[in-house]
N, C-alpha and C positions, 0 to 999 in steps of 0.2 A: 763969862765962861770961855775957856780956851778951846780952840778947835780940837786939839789932840785929846781932850777929856770927853769929847762927845761920844755917846754910845754908838751913834751911826758911823762915825769915823772909825772907831775902834773895831766895829763889826766888819765894815767893808775893807778897810786897809789892813789891819793886823790879822784878822781871821781869814777873810776870803782871798785877799791878794797875797799877803806875805806868807801865810801858812798853807792854805789849801792850794792856791794856784802855783806859787813859786817853789814850795818845798815838797808837796805831796803828790802832785798830779802830773807834772810836766818834766820829769827827769828823763835823761837820755835813754832810749830803748823802751820807753813805756808802751803799753799796749794801746790799741786803737780806742778802746772804751774810755780809758783815763785821759787820753789826749783830747777826745771829743768833749768830755766833761769839762776839762780845763778851759778849752777855747769857748765853749758855750757860756761858762761862768764869766770869763773876762769880757766877752762881747756883751753879755747882759749888764755888767757893771758900766761899760762904756755907754750903752744905750740909756741907762738910768741917769748917768751924770751929764749926758749931752743931749737931753731930750728935745731941747729947743733948736737943734741943728738939723738941717735938711739931710745930712748924711746918715742919720740914724734910721731913716725910712728905707735905706737899702738893706737893713738887717732883716734876715728871715725870722728873727725871733718875735717881731711885731706881728699882730694879727693882720691878715690880708685886707680886712675891712677898713683899715686905717684908723680904727678907734684907739685913742690913746688918752689917758687921764692927764689933764693939764691943770695944775694948781700953781699959782704964783708963789715962788719961794720968798720967804722973808730974808732979811739981811743976814741973819745968823746961819740959816740953812744954806744960802748961797756961799757963805764963807766955808762951810763944811764941804760942800760939793766941789768948790775950787781946790780944796786940799786933796780931795779924792782924785780929781783929774791929774794933779801933779804926781800923785802916787802911781797912777796908771802909767805915767811916762817916766817913772823912776828907772834907773839903769838895770836893776835886777829883774824887773818885770819885762822890759824890752829884751834883755838877754835871754830870758826864758822863751819868749816868742821866737827869737832867732834860733834857739836850739831846736824848736819844733820844725824848722825848715829842713832839718836833717832826717826827719821821720821817714821810715820806709813806706808810709801810707800816702798815696796821692792826695786824698781828701784832706789830710792833716796839713800837708805842705801848702795846699791851696788856701785853706782856712787861715793858717798862720800868716801867710802873705797878705790876705785881706785885712786881718787885724792890724798888722804893722802899717799898712797903708792908711787905715783909719787913724792910727796913733799920730802919724805924720800930719794928717789933715787937722786933727784935733789940736795939735800943738800950734799950728798956724792960726786957727780960728780963735783960740783963747790966749794966744801970745804967750805960750809956755815954752821955756827953754827946752830945745830938743836935745836928747842925749848925743854926745859927739859921734857915736857910731853911725848916726844918720847923715851927718854933715860931711864926713870925710872918711876915706878908705885908704889905708896904708898900702904902699906898693906890695907888701907881702900878702895882705888880704885880697887885693885885686888879682894878684897872680894866682892865688888859691882859687878864687871864684872862676877865673878863666880856665884853670886846669879842670875844674869840675864841669864847666859848660862845654868843654871839648870832649867829654867822656862819651863813649858809645853806649853806656848804660843809661837808660831813660831816667832813673831816679837821680843819679848824680848830675846829669845834664839839667834836669829840672831844678834841683837845688841851686846849682851855679847860676842858672838863668834868673831865678828869683832874687838871689843875692845881688847880682849886677843890676837888675831892675830897681831894687830898693836903693842902691847906691846912686842911681840916676834920679829917681823921684824925691829922694830925701835931701837933695841939695837945696841950699837956702833960697836962691833966687831962680826965677823962671829962665833967665838967660843962662845960668850955670847948668840947668837941666837940659836946655837945648844944646849946649856945647857938648855935654856928655853923650847925648843922643846922636849928635853928629860924629862923635868919636866911635860909637858903636857901629854906625853906618860904614865908617872907614874900615873897621875891623872885619865886618861882614864881607865887604867887597874884596879885601885882601884874602880872607879865608876862602872865599869862593874861587878866586883865581888860583890859589894854591891847590884846591881840590881838583880843578880842571887840569892843571899841569900834572898832578900826581896820577890822576885817572888815565890821562893820555899816555903817560909813561908806562903805567902798569899794563894797559891793554895793548900796547904796541911792542913791548919788550918783555918776554917771559922771564928774563933774568932779574927784573925789577919787581917781582911779586912781593918781595919783602917790604916794599914801600907801602903796601896795603895795610900793614900793621901800624904804620905811622901816619896814616891818612888824616890830614887836618879836616875836622868835621865842622859844618856850619849850622847844623840844626839847633844847637843850644843857643847860639847867638841870635838866630831868628826868633826863638822863644823869648829871650831876654828883651829884645826890642818890642815884641808883642806885649809882654807884661807891662813894660814901661809906658807904651802908648795908650794901652787900655786903662791903666790906673788913673783914677780920678785925682790922685795926689800929684800927678805930673803938672796939672794946670790949676792955677788959682782962678778965682772968678774973673771973667773978662779976658783971660789969656786964650790964645789959639795958636796951633802949630802952623808955621810958615808953609805955604803951598809947595815951595820948591823942596823943602825938607821931606814932606810927605811923598812928593813925586819920586825923589831919590830913594826913599825907603821902599816904596812900592816896587821900583825897578830892581833894586838890589835884592830884595827878598824873593821876587819872582825868579831871578836868575839862580839864587842860592837854592831854592826849592827844586828847581829843575835839575841842577847838578846833584843835589843831595839824594833825590829820589832814585838816581842810578845806583846808589849804594844800598838803600833800604827797601826798594820796591821788589816785590816777588813777581818776577817775570818768567814766563815759560820760555823754553828753548826757541830761539828765533825771533822772539818779541823784542821790541825796543820802544823807548819812550819818545814820543813825538817831539822833535826839535832838539833832542839831546845830542844826536849824532853830529849835527852842524856845530854845536858849541864845543863838543869834545875834540873834533878834528881841527879846530883852530889851534890847539896846543899840541897836537900829535903830528908826527912826521908825515909829509904828503905821500910818501911811498907806501904807507900802510893804510888799511881800512879799519874802521871803527864799528864795533857791534856792541850795543849796550845790553848787557845781560844782567840778570838779578844776582844778588848776593855776592858782589865783588868783595865786600868785607863783611862776612856774616855777623861779626861782633857788633855792627851798628844797627842790627835789625830792631833793637829796642827803641830806636828813634821814631818808629811809627807812632808810638804813643804821643810823642811831642807834636807831630803833625796833626794828629787827630784832635788835639785840644785847641788848635789855633782858631780864633773866632774874630768877628768884626763887630764893632759897636754901631757904627753908622756909615753912611756913604763916604764921608771924608776919610775915616780911618781905614 
């Protein structure tokens, strides 16, 4: 019996994946209810096809008690399930997940990112060829991602951050992922320095207020690094992040947050952020004084949502 004539394969791949998921539920601009249905459907299929993997226990679809039906699959069933796994990693299914990263709904973008991370891990576990979009990013796509991550709008910055994080964790070897993470660290340090210089110029020279509209923002890069480090797809079993890289990330992100909060924090007249004045005056002329007040660039206020979502998994991270 051929795999493609199997009724299970036909139902899961042709009806659930190709028809319901790819064609009818996840089109651009779809409403939240359809996006939620599509992602629940795909996650359920992934849990079904990868039930022997530890990663499926991270799914909220499984009962909290940990009860799960285990029956050893025979040779033919395993053959069908292997074909279903390859279908889950097909280019048009992955592309549909990427399209959901553009959703206006925060929950959908978070869910789609989680699904894409699971697909990367599934490809490594079962040694399935990963779609090229995971392994490489063209200069044009990278430029677009960094354009989005620099946006003062929270939704655009969130989308750009998730695209950059996927570009990091989707690389083939752990060494390549560390190299890309180091690149993001350099970008963050450069962006923070540019912010400090621009803020110092804006606050000490009234004629430079126009630069506030072109202020380089770091909050999206902070979020991209956070997504990458927290993703379980970054590390294979036995891999660990170098302590010097973690230390560098911690220092750079702390400085970037401190400078960024001068833009997005709601401060009353006369208030200022602790430690910010010392940092800002390093790049400002000595003859002028610095007073950190809120809403220097009101267009960045949506970045508060980015900061609110930053979390830590464990003491090391």
